[in-house]
TIMI-2910 file (N, C-alpha, C, CB; in pm, 1 decimal, decimal comma, always signed):
<rs>
+----------+----------+----------+----------+----------+----------+----------+----------+----------+----------+----------+----------+------+
!      n_x !      n_y !      n_z !     ca_x !     ca_y !     ca_z !      c_x !      c_y !      c_z !     cb_x !     cb_y !     cb_z ! resn !
+----------+----------+----------+----------+----------+----------+----------+----------+----------+----------+----------+----------+------+
!  +4701,6 !  -6858,2 !  -2376,5 !  +4608,3 !  -6951,3 !  -2431,1 !  +4469,9 !  -6923,9 !  -2371,3 !  +4653,8 !  -7095,6 !  -2404,5 !  Unk !
!  +4366,0 !  -6935,5 !  -2452,2 !  +4230,4 !  -6908,7 !  -2407,0 !  +4180,8 !  -7023,3 !  -2320,8 !  +4136,4 !  -6886,5 !  -2526,3 !  Unk !
!  +4108,9 !  -6987,2 !  -2215,7 !  +4053,9 !  -7089,6 !  -2127,9 !  +3932,1 !  -7152,6 !  -2193,7 !  +4017,0 !  -7030,2 !  -1989,9 !  Unk !
!  +3916,1 !  -7279,3 !  -2176,5 !  +3797,9 !  -7349,4 !  -2228,1 !  +3719,0 !  -7402,7 !  -2110,6 !  +3837,5 !  -7465,0 !  -2325,5 !  Unk !
!  +3593,2 !  -7415,3 !  -2132,5 !  +3506,2 !  -7469,1 !  -2028,1 !  +3523,9 !  -7620,0 !  -2019,5 !  +3358,2 !  -7433,2 !  -2055,5 !  Unk !
!  +3520,6 !  -7672,1 !  -1899,5 !  +3528,7 !  -7817,4 !  -1888,6 !  +3397,5 !  -7879,6 !  -1939,9 !  +3556,8 !  -7860,4 !  -1740,6 !  Unk !
!  +3409,8 !  -7991,6 !  -2006,4 !  +3291,4 !  -8060,3 !  -2058,1 !  +3217,9 !  -8125,8 !  -1942,9 !  +3329,6 !  -8165,4 !  -2165,6 !  Unk !
!  +3087,3 !  -8114,4 !  -1946,0 !  +3005,7 !  -8178,5 !  -1843,3 !  +2930,8 !  -8293,7 !  -1906,4 !  +2907,3 !  -8077,8 !  -1777,7 !  Unk !
!  +2895,2 !  -8388,3 !  -1825,7 !  +2821,9 !  -8503,1 !  -1877,3 !  +2671,6 !  -8475,9 !  -1884,9 !  +2848,3 !  -8625,1 !  -1790,3 !  Unk !
!  +2627,6 !  -8370,6 !  -1818,9 !  +2485,1 !  -8338,3 !  -1820,0 !  +2450,6 !  -8256,6 !  -1944,1 !  +2445,8 !  -8261,1 !  -1692,2 !  Unk !
!  +2335,9 !  -8285,2 !  -2004,7 !  +2293,5 !  -8201,1 !  -2116,6 !  +2245,6 !  -8065,7 !  -2064,2 !  +2181,2 !  -8270,7 !  -2198,5 !  Unk !
!  +2247,2 !  -7968,6 !  -2149,4 !  +2200,9 !  -7835,2 !  -2110,1 !  +2053,5 !  -7841,4 !  -2071,2 !  +2222,6 !  -7732,9 !  -2225,1 !  Unk !
!  +2013,2 !  -7763,2 !  -1971,9 !  +1871,9 !  -7766,7 !  -1931,2 !  +1784,4 !  -7711,7 !  -2043,8 !  +1849,6 !  -7685,0 !  -1800,4 !  Unk !
!  +1666,0 !  -7769,9 !  -2057,1 !  +1572,1 !  -7726,2 !  -2160,0 !  +1503,0 !  -7599,7 !  -2114,0 !  +1468,5 !  -7836,4 !  -2191,7 !  Unk !
!  +1483,2 !  -7512,8 !  -2207,4 !  +1412,3 !  -7390,0 !  -2174,9 !  +1263,4 !  -7417,8 !  -2169,5 !  +1443,4 !  -7279,2 !  -2277,4 !  Unk !
!  +1201,5 !  -7359,5 !  -2071,7 !  +1057,1 !  -7374,7 !  -2061,6 !   +993,6 !  -7281,1 !  -2163,7 !  +1005,9 !  -7344,3 !  -1916,2 !  Unk !
!   +924,5 !  -7336,8 !  -2256,9 !   +862,6 !  -7255,4 !  -2360,1 !   +729,1 !  -7314,8 !  -2400,1 !   +954,4 !  -7242,8 !  -2482,0 !  Unk !
!   +660,6 !  -7242,9 !  -2485,2 !   +531,6 !  -7291,7 !  -2530,8 !   +552,7 !  -7403,0 !  -2631,7 !   +447,8 !  -7177,9 !  -2591,7 !  Unk !
!   +478,3 !  -7505,2 !  -2616,1 !   +477,6 !  -7611,3 !  -2715,0 !   +357,7 !  -7589,4 !  -2805,6 !   +473,4 !  -7752,2 !  -2648,0 !  Unk !
!   +375,0 !  -7623,3 !  -2932,1 !   +262,7 !  -7610,3 !  -3024,0 !   +161,4 !  -7719,0 !  -2992,7 !   +309,7 !  -7618,8 !  -3172,0 !  Unk !
!    +37,2 !  -7682,8 !  -2971,8 !    -63,1 !  -7785,8 !  -2947,4 !    -92,7 !  -7860,7 !  -3076,4 !   -192,1 !  -7724,3 !  -2889,8 !  Unk !
!   -133,2 !  -7983,4 !  -3061,9 !   -170,8 !  -8062,2 !  -3178,9 !   -302,0 !  -8007,0 !  -3233,5 !   -184,0 !  -8214,3 !  -3143,5 !  Unk !
!   -322,0 !  -8013,0 !  -3366,0 !   -444,6 !  -7956,5 !  -3424,0 !   -572,6 !  -8009,3 !  -3361,0 !   -448,0 !  -7984,2 !  -3571,0 !  Unk !
!   -578,0 !  -8139,0 !  -3328,3 !   -701,0 !  -8192,5 !  -3269,5 !   -726,6 !  -8135,8 !  -3130,7 !   -694,3 !  -8344,3 !  -3262,5 !  Unk !
!   -620,7 !  -8098,3 !  -3058,1 !   -638,8 !  -8037,4 !  -2926,9 !   -695,0 !  -7897,1 !  -2940,1 !   -506,7 !  -8034,2 !  -2850,4 !  Unk !
!   -651,4 !  -7823,8 !  -3041,0 !   -697,4 !  -7687,0 !  -3060,5 !   -844,1 !  -7686,5 !  -3101,3 !   -611,7 !  -7615,2 !  -3166,4 !  Unk !
!   -882,8 !  -7777,3 !  -3188,2 !  -1020,8 !  -7782,5 !  -3235,3 !  -1117,4 !  -7809,2 !  -3120,4 !  -1036,2 !  -7889,8 !  -3342,6 !  Unk !
!  -1076,1 !  -7895,6 !  -3026,5 !  -1162,4 !  -7930,4 !  -2914,4 !  -1171,3 !  -7817,3 !  -2811,9 !  -1112,0 !  -8056,9 !  -2847,4 !  Unk !
!  -1070,5 !  -7732,0 !  -2807,8 !  -1065,1 !  -7626,7 !  -2706,7 !  -1113,3 !  -7493,1 !  -2763,2 !   -922,6 !  -7612,5 !  -2652,6 !  Unk !
!  -1219,7 !  -7495,4 !  -2843,3 !  -1269,3 !  -7372,0 !  -2904,7 !  -1330,9 !  -7280,0 !  -2799,5 !  -1372,7 !  -7404,1 !  -3014,2 !  Unk !
!  -1312,5 !  -7152,0 !  -2822,0 !  -1379,2 !  -7050,5 !  -2741,6 !  -1458,6 !  -6965,9 !  -2840,0 !  -1276,3 !  -6963,2 !  -2656,9 !  Unk !
!  -1588,0 !  -6957,4 !  -2825,8 !  -1671,0 !  -6889,3 !  -2925,5 !  -1654,3 !  -6737,9 !  -2929,3 !  -1813,5 !  -6920,9 !  -2900,2 !  Unk !
!  -1591,7 !  -6679,4 !  -2830,0 !  -1581,2 !  -6534,0 !  -2824,2 !  -1451,1 !  -6480,1 !  -2882,8 !  -1594,1 !  -6488,5 !  -2682,2 !  Unk !
!  -1369,8 !  -6565,0 !  -2947,6 !  -1243,8 !  -6518,8 !  -3003,9 !  -1260,1 !  -6479,9 !  -3150,4 !  -1136,7 !  -6626,4 !  -2989,6 !  Unk !
!  -1167,8 !  -6397,8 !  -3198,8 !  -1169,9 !  -6359,2 !  -3339,8 !  -1150,7 !  -6480,9 !  -3428,7 !  -1061,5 !  -6254,6 !  -3368,9 !  Unk !
!  -1064,2 !  -6570,2 !  -3385,6 !  -1038,4 !  -6690,4 !  -3463,9 !  -1164,2 !  -6774,8 !  -3477,8 !   -926,9 !  -6772,5 !  -3400,1 !  Unk !
!  -1238,8 !  -6792,3 !  -3369,8 !  -1362,6 !  -6870,6 !  -3374,2 !  -1466,0 !  -6802,3 !  -3463,3 !  -1419,4 !  -6890,4 !  -3232,2 !  Unk !
!  -1475,2 !  -6669,3 !  -3454,7 !  -1569,9 !  -6597,1 !  -3539,7 !  -1531,5 !  -6608,5 !  -3686,7 !  -1577,0 !  -6449,7 !  -3498,6 !  Unk !
!  -1401,1 !  -6605,2 !  -3716,0 !  -1354,0 !  -6619,3 !  -3852,7 !  -1387,7 !  -6757,8 !  -3907,0 !  -1203,0 !  -6594,4 !  -3860,2 !  Unk !
!  -1364,8 !  -6860,6 !  -3827,1 !  -1397,0 !  -6997,3 !  -3869,9 !  -1546,2 !  -7008,9 !  -3897,9 !  -1354,1 !  -7100,6 !  -3762,5 !  Unk !
!  -1629,7 !  -6948,3 !  -3815,0 !  -1774,6 !  -6949,6 !  -3838,9 !  -1809,1 !  -6883,6 !  -3971,9 !  -1848,4 !  -6878,6 !  -3724,5 !  Unk !
!  -1745,4 !  -6770,4 !  -4000,9 !  -1771,4 !  -6700,7 !  -4127,0 !  -1734,6 !  -6788,2 !  -4246,6 !  -1693,1 !  -6568,7 !  -4132,3 !  Unk !
!  -1622,9 !  -6858,7 !  -4236,1 !  -1575,3 !  -6939,7 !  -4347,8 !  -1650,0 !  -7071,9 !  -4361,9 !  -1428,6 !  -6966,7 !  -4331,7 !  Unk !
!  -1719,5 !  -7114,0 !  -4259,0 !  -1796,4 !  -7238,9 !  -4266,1 !  -1935,7 !  -7219,6 !  -4323,9 !  -1807,7 !  -7300,2 !  -4128,8 !  Unk !
!  -1977,8 !  -7096,1 !  -4341,2 !  -2108,6 !  -7072,7 !  -4401,5 !  -2103,4 !  -7111,0 !  -4549,0 !  -2152,2 !  -6924,3 !  -4384,4 !  Unk !
!  -2216,3 !  -7150,4 !  -4607,4 !  -2216,9 !  -7189,9 !  -4748,8 !  -2172,0 !  -7079,1 !  -4843,7 !  -2354,6 !  -7234,9 !  -4787,8 !  Unk !
!  -2201,7 !  -6953,8 !  -4810,0 !  -2161,8 !  -6844,4 !  -4898,6 !  -2015,9 !  -6804,8 !  -4879,7 !  -2250,5 !  -6724,0 !  -4875,2 !  Unk !
!  -1949,3 !  -6849,5 !  -4772,0 !  -1809,2 !  -6817,9 !  -4749,0 !  -1789,4 !  -6670,1 !  -4718,8 !  -1726,1 !  -6857,8 !  -4869,2 !  Unk !
!  -1666,6 !  -6622,5 !  -4738,4 !  -1635,5 !  -6482,3 !  -4710,6 !  -1520,8 !  -6437,7 !  -4800,3 !  -1599,4 !  -6461,6 !  -4560,6 !  Unk !
!  -1521,0 !  -6310,4 !  -4834,1 !  -1411,9 !  -6253,1 !  -4912,8 !  -1309,2 !  -6191,3 !  -4818,5 !  -1465,4 !  -6146,9 !  -5013,4 !  Unk !
!  -1191,2 !  -6166,0 !  -4871,2 !  -1086,5 !  -6102,1 !  -4790,9 !  -1133,7 !  -5963,7 !  -4746,7 !   -953,2 !  -6091,6 !  -4871,2 !  Unk !
!  -1201,4 !  -5892,6 !  -4837,1 !  -1249,7 !  -5758,1 !  -4804,0 !  -1352,1 !  -5761,5 !  -4690,7 !  -1311,1 !  -5692,0 !  -4927,5 !  Unk !
!  -1442,6 !  -5859,0 !  -4694,5 !  -1545,7 !  -5870,7 !  -4590,7 !  -1482,0 !  -5902,8 !  -4454,6 !  -1648,9 !  -5980,2 !  -4628,9 !  Unk !
!  -1385,8 !  -5994,7 !  -4455,8 !  -1318,3 !  -6032,2 !  -4330,9 !  -1237,8 !  -5914,6 !  -4276,6 !  -1226,1 !  -6154,4 !  -4353,2 !  Unk !
!  -1166,5 !  -5845,7 !  -4365,5 !  -1085,2 !  -5730,6 !  -4323,7 !  -1172,3 !  -5622,7 !  -4261,0 !  -1007,8 !  -5672,7 !  -4443,4 !  Unk !
!  -1287,8 !  -5598,1 !  -4319,5 !  -1378,6 !  -5495,8 !  -4267,0 !  -1437,5 !  -5538,6 !  -4132,5 !  -1491,7 !  -5467,6 !  -4367,7 !  Unk !
!  -1475,4 !  -5665,5 !  -4121,6 !  -1536,1 !  -5716,7 !  -3998,1 !  -1441,0 !  -5706,5 !  -3879,4 !  -1579,1 !  -5861,7 !  -4016,9 !  Unk !
!  -1314,9 !  -5743,2 !  -3900,9 !  -1219,4 !  -5747,7 !  -3790,7 !  -1129,1 !  -5626,1 !  -3782,4 !  -1135,8 !  -5869,4 !  -3802,6 !  Unk !
!  -1134,2 !  -5538,2 !  -3880,5 !  -1047,4 !  -5421,0 !  -3879,9 !   -903,6 !  -5455,1 !  -3914,5 !  -1052,4 !  -5353,9 !  -3745,4 !  Unk !
!   -884,1 !  -5559,2 !  -3997,1 !   -752,4 !  -5604,6 !  -4035,7 !   -717,6 !  -5554,1 !  -4174,9 !   -744,5 !  -5756,7 !  -4030,3 !  Unk !
!   -589,8 !  -5559,2 !  -4208,5 !   -543,1 !  -5533,2 !  -4344,2 !   -558,2 !  -5663,1 !  -4424,1 !   -393,6 !  -5482,0 !  -4345,0 !  Unk !
!   -572,5 !  -5653,5 !  -4557,3 !   -588,1 !  -5775,7 !  -4637,5 !   -472,5 !  -5874,9 !  -4621,3 !   -601,6 !  -5739,0 !  -4783,3 !  Unk !
!   -349,9 !  -5826,3 !  -4607,3 !   -237,7 !  -5919,6 !  -4592,0 !   -245,4 !  -5994,3 !  -4458,3 !   -103,7 !  -5844,0 !  -4602,6 !  Unk !
!   -307,0 !  -5934,1 !  -4359,4 !   -325,1 !  -6001,0 !  -4230,4 !   -424,2 !  -6115,2 !  -4244,2 !   -373,0 !  -5901,2 !  -4123,1 !  Unk !
!   -530,6 !  -6091,4 !  -4320,2 !   -631,9 !  -6195,3 !  -4342,3 !   -567,8 !  -6316,1 !  -4410,6 !   -749,9 !  -6140,5 !  -4427,9 !  Unk !
!   -491,0 !  -6291,6 !  -4514,6 !   -426,5 !  -6402,2 !  -4586,1 !   -324,2 !  -6472,7 !  -4496,2 !   -357,8 !  -6350,4 !  -4714,7 !  Unk !
!   -258,8 !  -6398,2 !  -4410,3 !   -164,6 !  -6458,2 !  -4315,7 !   -233,4 !  -6547,7 !  -4214,5 !    -87,8 !  -6350,4 !  -4243,5 !  Unk !
!   -351,4 !  -6507,6 !  -4170,5 !   -428,9 !  -6590,3 !  -4076,8 !   -470,9 !  -6719,5 !  -4145,0 !   -553,5 !  -6513,5 !  -4024,8 !  Unk !
!   -508,6 !  -6711,3 !  -4272,8 !   -543,8 !  -6832,8 !  -4346,9 !   -427,4 !  -6931,2 !  -4345,6 !   -583,2 !  -6798,6 !  -4492,3 !  Unk !
!   -308,0 !  -6881,8 !  -4379,7 !   -191,5 !  -6968,9 !  -4391,9 !   -139,7 !  -7015,9 !  -4255,8 !    -80,8 !  -6896,9 !  -4466,8 !  Unk !
!   -132,1 !  -6926,2 !  -4159,7 !    -72,7 !  -6960,4 !  -4031,0 !   -166,9 !  -7028,6 !  -3934,2 !    -19,8 !  -6838,8 !  -3967,9 !  Unk !
!   -266,4 !  -6956,4 !  -3889,8 !   -354,1 !  -7007,8 !  -3784,1 !   -446,5 !  -7118,8 !  -3833,7 !   -437,2 !  -6894,9 !  -3726,3 !  Unk !
!   -508,6 !  -7096,9 !  -3948,8 !   -607,4 !  -7194,1 !  -3993,8 !   -545,1 !  -7317,7 !  -4056,9 !   -700,4 !  -7129,7 !  -4091,7 !  Unk !
!   -452,8 !  -7297,7 !  -4148,9 !   -395,2 !  -7412,5 !  -4218,4 !   -289,9 !  -7484,4 !  -4135,1 !   -334,6 !  -7368,3 !  -4349,3 !  Unk !
!   -191,8 !  -7411,2 !  -4085,4 !    -80,9 !  -7475,8 !  -4015,3 !   -117,0 !  -7519,8 !  -3873,7 !    +37,0 !  -7382,5 !  -4010,0 !  Unk !
!   -172,6 !  -7429,4 !  -3795,4 !   -197,6 !  -7461,8 !  -3654,4 !   -322,3 !  -7546,6 !  -3634,4 !   -210,3 !  -7334,8 !  -3574,0 !  Unk !
!   -432,1 !  -7512,4 !  -3702,8 !   -556,2 !  -7587,1 !  -3683,2 !   -572,0 !  -7701,9 !  -3781,1 !   -673,7 !  -7494,8 !  -3695,3 !  Unk !
!   -494,7 !  -7702,1 !  -3888,2 !   -503,0 !  -7810,7 !  -3985,4 !   -628,3 !  -7807,4 !  -4070,5 !   -495,7 !  -7941,2 !  -3915,1 !  Unk !
!   -690,3 !  -7690,9 !  -4084,8 !   -811,5 !  -7677,9 !  -4165,3 !   -774,9 !  -7658,3 !  -4312,3 !   -898,3 !  -7560,1 !  -4114,9 !  Unk !
!   -864,9 !  -7699,0 !  -4400,9 !   -843,9 !  -7680,1 !  -4543,7 !   -926,5 !  -7560,8 !  -4589,6 !   -881,6 !  -7808,2 !  -4623,6 !  Unk !
!   -859,1 !  -7455,2 !  -4630,9 !   -926,5 !  -7334,3 !  -4678,5 !   -924,3 !  -7338,2 !  -4830,8 !   -857,6 !  -7203,3 !  -4623,1 !  Unk !
!  -1044,1 !  -7335,3 !  -4890,1 !  -1055,0 !  -7336,5 !  -5035,8 !  -1102,7 !  -7200,7 !  -5083,6 !  -1151,0 !  -7448,0 !  -5083,7 !  Unk !
!  -1081,5 !  -7173,8 !  -5212,3 !  -1128,5 !  -7047,0 !  -5267,4 !  -1183,7 !  -7069,6 !  -5407,0 !  -1014,8 !  -6942,2 !  -5270,3 !  Unk !
!  -1283,6 !  -6989,9 !  -5440,4 !  -1345,6 !  -6990,7 !  -5572,6 !  -1362,0 !  -6846,6 !  -5615,0 !  -1483,3 !  -7066,4 !  -5572,4 !  Unk !
!  -1358,7 !  -6825,2 !  -5745,1 !  -1383,8 !  -6690,2 !  -5795,5 !  -1533,1 !  -6673,3 !  -5816,1 !  -1305,9 !  -6663,5 !  -5927,9 !  Unk !
!  -1588,6 !  -6568,2 !  -5758,5 !  -1730,7 !  -6539,0 !  -5773,1 !  -1755,2 !  -6474,9 !  -5910,1 !  -1780,3 !  -6445,8 !  -5658,6 !  Unk !
!  -1882,2 !  -6454,3 !  -5942,3 !  -1918,8 !  -6394,7 !  -6070,6 !  -1862,5 !  -6254,5 !  -6086,9 !  -2069,3 !  -6391,1 !  -6085,2 !  Unk !
!  -1851,3 !  -6182,0 !  -5976,3 !  -1798,8 !  -6045,0 !  -5984,5 !  -1645,4 !  -6041,8 !  -5989,5 !  -1848,1 !  -5962,9 !  -5864,9 !  Unk !
!  -1581,8 !  -6158,5 !  -5988,2 !  -1436,4 !  -6165,2 !  -5999,7 !  -1363,5 !  -6166,2 !  -5866,7 !  -1387,8 !  -6051,0 !  -6080,2 !  Unk !
!  -1436,9 !  -6147,4 !  -5757,2 !  -1373,5 !  -6148,2 !  -5625,3 !  -1365,5 !  -6291,3 !  -5572,6 !  -1451,6 !  -6058,1 !  -5526,1 !  Unk !
!  -1256,5 !  -6323,0 !  -5506,2 !  -1233,6 !  -6457,0 !  -5455,6 !  -1308,9 !  -6477,1 !  -5324,1 !  -1083,1 !  -6482,4 !  -5436,5 !  Unk !
!  -1379,7 !  -6592,1 !  -5314,5 !  -1456,1 !  -6626,8 !  -5195,1 !  -1388,5 !  -6746,1 !  -5129,6 !  -1605,8 !  -6658,1 !  -5229,5 !  Unk !
!  -1364,7 !  -6735,9 !  -4999,6 !  -1295,0 !  -6840,4 !  -4924,1 !  -1392,4 !  -6915,5 !  -4836,2 !  -1182,3 !  -6780,6 !  -4838,9 !  Unk !
!  -1369,2 !  -7046,8 !  -4826,8 !  -1451,0 !  -7133,8 !  -4743,1 !  -1362,0 !  -7238,4 !  -4677,2 !  -1563,3 !  -7201,6 !  -4826,2 !  Unk !
!  -1410,4 !  -7295,0 !  -4566,3 !  -1341,9 !  -7407,9 !  -4504,3 !  -1408,6 !  -7532,0 !  -4558,7 !  -1347,5 !  -7402,7 !  -4346,3 !  Unk !
!  -1326,8 !  -7619,8 !  -4616,6 !  -1379,2 !  -7742,7 !  -4678,9 !  -1417,3 !  -7842,4 !  -4571,9 !  -1275,5 !  -7805,1 !  -4775,2 !  Unk !
+----------+----------+----------+----------+----------+----------+----------+----------+----------+----------+----------+----------+------+
</rs>
């Protein structure tokens, strides 16, 4: 018969890991020298920025730029990223 572990009354110890900061905490703890802060500045301008412009500025691939919009800006920081089609047909992104 296979041996079983005796049940303990103590819960398993919690692993020490990173907790997700609340969006308001992240906004207050801005560092102006980060790529994320520079990206937010680009998107807050009235003219906004295109995926191509952001990719060229940071040396990223276009799918990375779109991933940053969805992950870091929308989910973690809670920002609203909007987009409009420009006259030339290219999509321009801004933070609302």
